[in-house]
C-alpha positions, 0 to 999 in steps of 0.5 A: 526525502528519498525515492524508491524505484521498483528494484528497491521496493522488491527488496523491502516487500515480499509481495510479487506479481500479481499482488505487488501493488506499489510501483514507485515511492515518490517521497519518504520522511522516515518515521513520519510519512510516505507517498507512493504510486500504483499505475492501474492498468487494464491488464490487471488480472482482477479486471477480467471479473470485476467487472467485465462491463465496467472494470473497477479495482476492488476496494480491498486491493486499494486497502492492500496497496495502502498497507504495502506503502505503509509497510515500506515506510516501516521497513525504511524507517527501521533501516531493514530489508524484509527477511525471507521468513517474514510477513507483514500482516493486517491487524486491523482496518478502522474507519475505511471509507470509499469515495469513488471507484478506481478504474483502468488508466488511473494513477493511484497515489498512496499516502500513509503516516505513522500514527503510533507504534506500540508492542510491534503493532504499527497504526497508520493513517492512510489515504489513496487518491486519483487526480487529487480526489480521495478514493479511500481513507482508513486507519490501518494496523499492521505487524511484522511476523516471522513464519515457517 
């Protein structure tokens, strides 16, 4: 099991503020699973409009955070860093179920396990939680593509 800090994460993901949604990787079992975290701060730019009277992290961004954790698992398992002209794209999201809102001050735990890899498309079983309580579950499909 290995751990990645923010400096190592930046080497693996092309995302940058405000779209980088993984702060630390807590555990990785190569070719198996990952457990990462996102500290949710009131300073996040989306809270200004979602919703000013009761700030809630948009569900699509929680799914994006899970996808970024899954991408880290894929890159680490492949033993490669992201190339400047590569992007990880969503191919599909199945069975997404939102169980509770994510609010400022929450520590979002992101978990993904590889379900299968076929023709360059990864399928992950994912779950995000706060204080052990499930926030969202979904099956995510992603692929790596060269651009430009």
